[in-house]
C-alpha positions as CSV (number, residue, x, y, z in Angstrom):
1,V,-11.2,-9.6,4.6
2,C,-8.6,-8.0,2.4
3,I,-7.7,-4.7,3.9
4,F,-4.1,-5.3,3.0
5,A,-3.3,-7.6,0.1
6,T,-0.2,-9.1,-1.6
7,L,-0.4,-11.1,-4.9
8,L,1.4,-14.5,-4.5
9,P,3.3,-16.1,-7.3
10,D,0.6,-18.8,-7.7
11,G,-2.1,-16.2,-8.3
12,R,-3.7,-16.4,-4.8
13,V,-3.9,-13.3,-2.6
14,L,-2.5,-13.0,0.8
15,C,-4.9,-10.9,2.9
16,G,-4.6,-9.0,6.2
17,A,-7.1,-7.5,8.3
18,R,-7.6,-6.1,11.8
19,P,-8.3,-8.2,14.9
20,E,-11.7,-6.9,16.1
21,Y,-12.0,-8.5,19.5
22,F,-15.4,-6.9,20.2
23,R,-17.9,-4.5,19.0
24,G,-20.1,-3.9,22.1
25,G,-19.6,-7.6,22.9
26,R,-17.3,-10.2,21.4
27,N,-17.5,-10.0,17.6
28,F,-16.2,-12.9,15.7
29,D,-16.6,-11.2,12.3
30,N,-13.0,-11.3,11.4
31,I,-11.3,-13.4,14.1
32,M,-11.6,-17.1,14.7
33,E,-11.8,-19.1,17.9
34,P,-8.3,-20.2,19.0
35,F,-7.3,-23.6,17.6
36,A,-4.4,-25.9,18.1
37,D,-1.6,-25.8,15.6
38,P,1.2,-28.4,15.9
39,D,3.4,-26.2,13.9
40,A,3.5,-23.3,16.3
41,L,5.6,-20.4,15.0
42,N,9.0,-20.5,16.6
43,G,7.6,-22.3,19.6
44,M,5.8,-19.2,20.8
45,H,2.6,-21.1,21.6
46,D,0.2,-23.4,19.9
47,V,-2.8,-21.2,19.7
48,H,-3.6,-18.7,17.1
49,F,-6.2,-16.2,16.1
50,G,-6.3,-17.3,12.5
51,E,-8.4,-14.8,10.4
52,I,-6.4,-11.7,10.9
53,A,-4.4,-13.2,7.9
54,S,-5.9,-15.3,5.2
55,I,-5.4,-16.7,1.7
56,F,-7.9,-16.0,-1.0
57,D,-8.1,-17.7,-4.4
58,P,-9.9,-15.3,-6.8
59,I,-10.5,-18.1,-9.4
60,T,-12.3,-20.6,-7.0
61,G,-13.5,-18.1,-4.4
62,I,-12.0,-20.2,-1.6
63,H,-10.8,-18.2,1.4
64,K,-9.0,-19.8,4.4
65,P,-7.2,-18.6,7.5
66,S,-3.5,-18.2,7.5
67,P,-2.5,-18.7,11.3
68,V,-0.1,-15.9,12.5
69,D,0.9,-15.2,16.1
70,D,1.1,-11.4,16.1
71,N,-1.0,-8.5,15.2
72,L,0.1,-7.6,11.6
73,F,-2.7,-5.0,11.2
74,C,-1.3,-2.0,9.3
75,H,1.9,-3.7,8.3
76,G,4.0,-3.1,5.1
77,A,4.6,-6.0,2.8
78,I,6.4,-6.7,-0.5
79,L,7.4,-9.8,-2.5
80,A,11.0,-11.0,-2.0
81,E,13.1,-12.2,-5.0
82,D,12.2,-15.8,-4.2
83,G,8.4,-15.2,-4.1
84,T,8.0,-15.2,-0.4
85,V,6.3,-12.2,1.3
86,F,8.3,-10.0,3.5
87,A,6.1,-8.1,6.1
88,A,7.2,-5.6,8.6
89,G,5.4,-3.8,11.4
90,G,1.9,-4.0,12.6
91,D,-0.2,-3.0,15.6
92,D,-0.2,-3.7,19.4
93,D,-2.4,-6.5,20.7
94,N,-5.5,-4.2,20.7
95,A,-7.2,-6.6,23.2
96,P,-9.4,-5.0,25.8
97,A,-9.0,-6.3,29.5
98,G,-10.5,-9.7,29.9
99,Y,-10.5,-10.6,26.3
100,Q,-7.1,-12.0,25.8
101,N,-4.8,-14.3,27.7
102,P,-1.3,-12.9,26.9
103,A,0.1,-16.4,26.7
104,A,-2.4,-17.6,24.1
105,G,-3.5,-14.7,22.0
106,L,-2.0,-12.3,19.5
107,V,1.1,-10.4,20.6
108,T,2.2,-7.0,19.5
109,G,3.3,-6.8,15.9
110,L,4.8,-3.3,16.1
111,N,8.4,-4.3,15.8
112,K,8.1,-7.6,14.0
113,Q,9.6,-8.8,10.8
114,R,8.0,-12.0,9.3
115,T,8.0,-14.0,6.1
116,F,5.3,-15.9,4.4
117,D,6.0,-18.8,2.2
118,F,3.1,-19.5,-0.3
119,R,4.4,-23.0,-0.9
120,T,4.1,-24.1,2.8
121,E,1.5,-21.5,3.8
122,K,3.5,-20.8,6.9
123,W,4.8,-17.7,8.6
124,T,8.4,-17.4,9.9
125,Y,9.6,-14.6,12.2
126,G,12.9,-13.0,11.9
127,Q,14.8,-10.5,13.9
128,T,12.9,-7.6,15.4
129,M,13.1,-4.0,14.0
130,R,15.1,-1.2,15.6
131,A,11.8,0.9,15.8
132,S,8.1,0.2,16.3
133,R,6.2,0.9,13.1
134,W,2.4,1.1,12.6
135,Y,1.7,1.9,8.9
136,P,5.2,1.5,7.5
137,T,6.1,1.2,3.8
138,V,8.4,-1.6,2.7
139,Q,10.5,-1.3,-0.4
140,R,12.7,-4.1,-1.8
141,L,16.3,-2.9,-2.8
142,V,18.3,-3.9,-5.7
143,N,20.6,-6.2,-3.5
144,G,17.7,-8.2,-2.0
145,S,17.6,-6.1,1.2
146,F,14.4,-4.3,2.4
147,M,14.0,-0.7,3.3
148,I,11.3,-0.1,6.0
149,I,10.2,3.5,5.9
150,G,8.3,5.6,8.5
151,G,5.1,4.5,10.2
152,L,3.8,5.6,13.5
153,T,5.3,4.5,16.8
154,S,1.9,2.8,17.7
155,G,-1.8,2.9,17.1
156,T,-2.4,4.7,20.5
157,S,0.4,7.3,20.5
158,F,0.0,8.4,16.8
159,L,3.5,9.7,16.9
160,S,5.4,9.7,13.6
161,E,8.4,7.4,13.4
162,K,10.8,9.6,11.6
163,T,13.3,7.0,10.6
164,L,13.9,4.3,8.1
165,E,15.8,1.1,8.5
166,I,17.3,-1.4,6.3
167,Y,16.9,-5.2,6.8
168,N,19.6,-7.2,5.1
169,P,19.0,-10.9,5.3
170,G,21.9,-12.5,7.0
171,V,22.9,-9.4,9.0
172,P,21.6,-9.8,12.5
173,V,20.8,-6.1,13.3
174,N,19.0,-3.7,11.0
175,T,20.5,-0.4,10.1
176,L,18.6,2.5,11.5
177,L,18.6,6.0,9.7
178,F,17.0,9.3,10.3
179,S,14.7,10.5,7.6
180,D,14.8,14.1,6.7
181,V,11.5,14.2,4.7
182,L,9.5,12.4,7.3
183,D,10.8,14.6,10.0
184,F,10.1,17.8,7.9
185,T,6.5,16.8,7.2
186,G,5.7,15.0,10.4
187,T,3.8,12.6,8.2
188,A,5.2,9.0,8.3
189,G,2.0,6.8,7.7
190,Y,2.5,4.8,4.5
191,P,4.8,7.2,2.7
192,K,5.0,6.6,-1.0
193,A,8.2,4.8,-2.1
194,T,9.2,4.1,-5.7
195,M,12.5,2.6,-7.0
196,I,13.9,4.9,-9.6
197,P,14.4,3.0,-12.9
198,G,18.0,2.8,-13.8
199,S,19.6,4.1,-10.7
200,G,17.8,1.8,-8.2
201,D,17.7,4.6,-5.7
202,I,14.5,5.2,-3.7
203,Y,12.1,8.1,-4.2
204,I,10.1,8.8,-1.1
205,F,7.1,11.1,-1.1
206,A,5.4,12.1,2.2
207,Y,2.5,14.5,2.5
208,N,3.4,17.1,-0.1
209,T,7.1,16.8,-0.8
210,F,9.8,14.2,-1.5
211,N,13.4,13.2,-1.2
212,V,15.7,10.5,-2.7
213,V,17.8,8.0,-0.7
214,S,20.7,5.9,-1.8
215,K,19.9,2.2,-2.7
216,T,23.0,1.0,-0.7
217,T,23.3,3.4,2.3
218,G,19.7,4.7,2.7
219,L,21.3,8.1,3.1
220,Q,19.6,11.2,1.4
221,T,21.0,12.1,-2.0
222,E,18.4,14.6,-3.0
223,R,15.8,16.8,-1.3
224,E,13.0,18.8,-2.9
225,Q,13.8,22.6,-2.8
226,W,11.0,24.6,-1.4
227,Y,10.5,28.3,-2.3
228,S,9.3,31.4,-0.4
229,P,6.7,33.7,-2.0
230,D,7.2,36.3,0.7
231,N,11.0,36.6,1.2
232,G,11.3,33.9,3.8
233,V,8.2,34.3,5.9
234,T,6.6,31.1,4.6
235,W,8.0,28.3,2.6
236,L,6.1,26.2,0.1
237,P,6.9,23.0,-1.9
238,R,7.0,23.1,-5.6
239,L,3.9,21.0,-5.5
240,M,2.0,24.0,-4.7
241,E,-1.5,22.5,-4.2
242,G,-2.6,19.5,-2.3
243,R,-1.8,16.9,0.4
244,R,-1.4,13.5,-1.2
245,S,-0.3,11.1,1.6
246,G,-0.9,10.7,5.3
247,N,-4.6,11.5,6.1
248,Y,-5.2,12.8,2.6
249,I,-4.1,9.9,0.4
250,G,-4.2,10.1,-3.3
251,G,-3.8,7.1,-5.5
252,N,-0.4,7.0,-7.1
253,C,1.3,4.9,-9.8
254,L,4.7,4.7,-11.6
255,L,3.5,5.3,-15.2
256,P,4.5,2.7,-17.9
257,L,8.2,2.4,-18.9
258,H,9.0,2.6,-22.7
259,A,12.2,1.3,-24.2
260,S,11.8,3.8,-27.0
261,R,11.9,6.6,-24.5
262,G,14.9,5.3,-22.6
263,Y,12.8,3.9,-19.7
264,V,12.0,7.3,-18.4
265,G,10.3,6.8,-15.0
266,E,7.4,9.2,-14.1
267,V,5.0,9.0,-11.1
268,A,1.5,10.3,-11.0
269,F,-0.6,11.3,-8.0
270,F,-4.4,11.2,-8.6
271,G,-6.3,13.6,-6.3
272,G,-5.9,13.8,-2.5
273,G,-6.7,16.5,-0.1
274,N,-6.6,20.3,-0.3
275,N,-4.1,22.5,1.5
276,V,-6.5,23.8,4.3
277,N,-8.6,21.7,6.6
278,T,-11.6,24.0,6.1
279,N,-11.9,22.5,2.6
280,Q,-12.4,18.8,2.8
281,T,-13.4,18.4,-0.9
282,A,-11.0,16.0,-2.6
283,R,-8.9,17.2,-5.4
284,N,-9.4,16.0,-8.9
285,D,-6.0,17.0,-10.4
286,V,-3.1,14.8,-11.4
287,A,0.3,15.8,-10.3
288,R,3.3,14.2,-12.1
289,M,7.1,14.1,-11.8
290,V,9.8,12.5,-13.8
291,I,11.8,10.8,-11.1
292,T,14.6,9.7,-13.4
293,D,15.5,13.4,-14.1
294,P,18.5,14.9,-12.3
295,A,18.1,17.3,-9.5
296,P,16.1,19.5,-9.3
297,K,13.1,17.5,-10.2
298,Q,10.1,19.4,-11.1
299,W,6.3,18.9,-10.7
300,T,3.8,19.2,-13.6
301,Y,0.1,18.9,-13.7
302,D,-1.7,16.9,-16.3
303,T,-3.8,18.8,-18.8
304,D,-6.8,16.6,-17.9
305,R,-8.6,16.2,-14.6
306,M,-10.6,13.3,-13.1
307,P,-14.3,13.6,-13.5
308,Y,-14.4,14.4,-9.7
309,G,-12.1,14.5,-6.8
310,R,-11.1,11.5,-4.9
311,I,-9.5,10.8,-1.5
312,V,-8.1,7.5,-0.3
313,S,-8.3,6.1,-3.8
314,D,-6.4,3.2,-5.4
315,C,-4.3,3.2,-8.6
316,T,-3.9,0.0,-10.6
317,L,-1.6,-0.1,-13.6
318,Q,-2.9,-2.3,-16.4
319,P,-1.0,-4.5,-18.9
320,N,-1.9,-2.2,-21.8
321,G,-0.4,0.9,-20.0
322,K,-3.7,2.3,-18.8
323,I,-4.6,2.9,-15.3
324,L,-7.8,2.3,-13.2
325,I,-8.6,4.7,-10.4
326,T,-11.0,3.1,-7.9
327,N,-12.4,3.3,-4.3
328,G,-12.3,6.2,-1.9
329,A,-14.6,9.2,-1.3
330,R,-15.2,12.6,-2.7
331,L,-14.5,14.4,0.6
332,G,-13.0,14.0,4.0
333,L,-9.8,12.2,5.3
334,T,-8.8,8.8,6.7
335,G,-10.2,7.2,9.8
336,G,-13.4,7.2,11.7
337,V,-15.3,4.8,13.9
338,V,-18.0,2.2,13.2
339,G,-20.8,3.9,11.3
340,A,-19.2,7.3,11.5
341,P,-16.4,7.6,8.8
342,N,-14.4,10.8,8.4
343,M,-15.3,10.9,4.7
344,A,-18.4,11.0,2.8
345,A,-19.9,10.7,-0.8
346,A,-18.6,7.4,-2.1
347,A,-16.4,7.5,-5.2
348,N,-17.8,4.3,-6.7
349,D,-17.0,5.0,-10.3
350,I,-14.1,3.1,-12.0
351,F,-12.0,5.8,-13.7
352,L,-9.8,4.9,-16.7
353,Y,-6.8,7.1,-17.3
354,D,-4.8,6.9,-20.5
355,P,-1.6,8.8,-20.1
356,E,-1.0,8.5,-23.9
357,A,-4.4,9.9,-25.0
358,A,-4.8,13.4,-26.4
359,P,-5.5,16.2,-24.0
360,G,-9.2,16.3,-23.2
361,T,-9.6,12.5,-23.7
362,K,-7.5,11.0,-21.0
363,F,-10.2,10.1,-18.5
364,S,-13.3,8.1,-18.9
365,V,-15.7,6.1,-16.6
366,L,-15.9,2.4,-17.3
367,A,-18.3,1.1,-14.6
368,N,-19.8,1.8,-11.2
369,S,-19.8,-0.4,-8.1
370,D,-22.6,-0.7,-5.5
371,I,-20.2,-1.2,-2.7
372,R,-18.8,1.7,-0.7
373,R,-15.1,1.2,-0.2
374,Y,-13.6,4.0,1.8
375,Y,-10.7,3.7,4.2
376,H,-8.8,0.4,4.3
377,S,-9.8,-0.7,0.8
378,T,-7.4,-2.0,-1.9
379,T,-7.2,-3.1,-5.5
380,M,-5.1,-5.6,-7.3
381,L,-4.3,-6.7,-10.9
382,I,-4.5,-10.6,-11.0
383,P,-3.0,-12.8,-13.7
384,D,-6.2,-13.3,-15.8
385,G,-6.3,-9.6,-16.5
386,R,-9.1,-8.7,-14.1
387,T,-8.8,-6.2,-11.2
388,L,-10.0,-7.1,-7.7
389,L,-11.7,-4.5,-5.5
390,M,-11.4,-5.6,-1.9
391,G,-11.6,-4.4,1.7
392,T,-13.0,-1.5,3.8
393,D,-13.7,-1.9,7.4
394,E,-15.2,0.2,10.2
395,T,-16.2,3.1,7.9
396,N,-18.7,1.2,5.9
397,F,-21.7,2.6,7.9
398,N,-22.7,-0.8,9.2
399,P,-22.4,-1.0,13.1
400,A,-23.4,-4.7,13.0
401,T,-20.2,-5.7,11.3
402,S,-17.1,-3.5,10.7
403,Y,-16.1,-5.4,7.6
404,E,-16.8,-5.6,4.0
405,H,-16.4,-9.3,3.1
406,R,-17.3,-9.1,-0.6
407,V,-14.7,-9.1,-3.3
408,E,-15.5,-7.6,-6.7
409,A,-13.6,-8.7,-10.0
410,F,-13.8,-6.0,-12.6
411,T,-13.3,-7.2,-16.2
412,P,-12.1,-4.2,-18.4
413,P,-13.4,-3.8,-21.9
414,W,-10.1,-4.7,-23.6
415,L,-10.7,-8.3,-22.3
416,L,-14.1,-8.5,-23.9
417,N,-13.4,-7.2,-27.4
418,G,-12.4,-10.7,-28.8
419,T,-8.7,-9.8,-29.1
420,P,-6.7,-13.0,-28.2
421,R,-4.5,-12.5,-25.1
422,P,-0.8,-13.0,-25.5
423,V,0.5,-16.4,-24.5
424,I,3.9,-16.8,-22.8
425,T,5.7,-19.8,-24.2
426,R,9.1,-19.4,-22.6
427,A,10.2,-17.5,-19.5
428,P,13.1,-17.8,-17.0
429,E,12.6,-20.3,-14.2
430,A,15.5,-19.1,-12.0
431,V,15.4,-16.0,-9.9
432,I,15.9,-12.8,-11.9
433,F,18.0,-10.1,-10.1
434,Y,17.9,-6.4,-10.6
435,G,19.9,-5.5,-13.8
436,D,19.8,-8.9,-15.3
437,E,18.8,-9.4,-18.9
438,F,16.3,-12.0,-19.7
439,V,14.1,-13.2,-22.6
440,V,10.3,-13.8,-22.6
441,T,8.6,-15.2,-25.6
C-alpha cells in the first residue's frame, strides 16, 4: 500500500505504509508473517515484518515486500545524488501488548536514518537522529547533505518537534538547530520545504507562514514579517486567509522554471483550511509567492480559483508545465479512525491547472475517480508520462480493511493526441551535482 512513495531511478516505486497489527483481532492486511532473512540488517535480527515497505512496478503491476526492521510509518524521504533513497524518522513500534516479541518484530523508527538501494533492494541503517521525528520533512542540500525538518516527537505525544537537523554523510553526529517558524506556529508535521533556485537556500512553510534558512548552516536568513491591523493587539501573516499545512494541508508545487525569465522560482498552494475551526469547508483559492525575490517576499492570489475547495490534496507537476490537483476532500481536516474520518465529501475530480493560461481559463476538470482517497494518499508522475494515484488508509470508510490497495494510473490528454513524445538520445551517466552544467539531447 503506497501511503508514502518515492520514485526510484529504474521507474519502480518504493512504498511505505503503517504496520496495522490488529483491527479487532490480528489483521494481516498490510503486514506479513515473520520470515527468515539471511541478510538481516546490521545484525539486528533475522525476522522482519515485510510489507510495511514494498516495491511496486507500475508497468508490470508486480508488488513485493521490502523487508525493513523498524517502523518507518510517517517517515520523510528523498532521493540522494547516487539514486539511493534517504529516509528519516517514522513511528514507535505501535504493537499492542501480546502482539510483538521485542526481539523479533519492528522496533521504533522515530529516530532512525536509513538508506534504500534500488539495485540491491536492501535497507542500511545509519546514525540515529538527535531528535525523535514522526512526520518530518527531508530536503536534500546542495552539498549532498540532508536537512530533516520538524515532525512530532511521537505518534502518542503529538508534541511538535521544533527543530531541524542536518545529516552530512561522513560526519558522525547530526547538527541540531532550533526552528523559529516551527516554534512560532506550533505546527511541525510535514512542513513544506523547497530549495530556492539559484541560491540553494531552503524555503520552509508551516501552517500559514514561512522562513528561509541557509543551505550551509541551517540558520534562519529571512522570516516573514507579520502585521497588526489593530495596533499590536493581534498579529496576522501576510497570507491573510487560510491554513495550508499541518492538519489543513493544501497541495503545493514549485511552478515551472523558465530560462527566458531567469529561472524565477514561484510556489503555489492549492486550497487548504479556513482560519477558524467553525468553518471546515476547504478553500478553493491559490496562494502564490516568488521565493527567488529578495526580502520581504510577498503573497499574491491567483485570479482563478479551483472548481471547489480541497483539503489534503496532492499537486503533481507535469512535463508540459501544467499541474494536476488530485485526491483529498471538500471539508474537514486530517486524521480519523477506521470508518470515521475527520473529513467528508470526496474530492474525486482531477483538476488541471495551467499557470500560463489566460485569467478565467486556468482550471479545468479532466476526469473523475471512483476511489475515495482521503488522508494518507499520494500521487506520482512516472517516466511514461502517466500519473499514479495511490494510497489512503483508515479513513476509507471500510472497517474490514484499513487500506486502499488499488493503484490508478491516469493518462492525461496530451499523451493521447498523437503527438510523438520526445526521445532522449544522450544524457550524462555520471552524477550531476548542484550548479553543474550538462547537456541532454
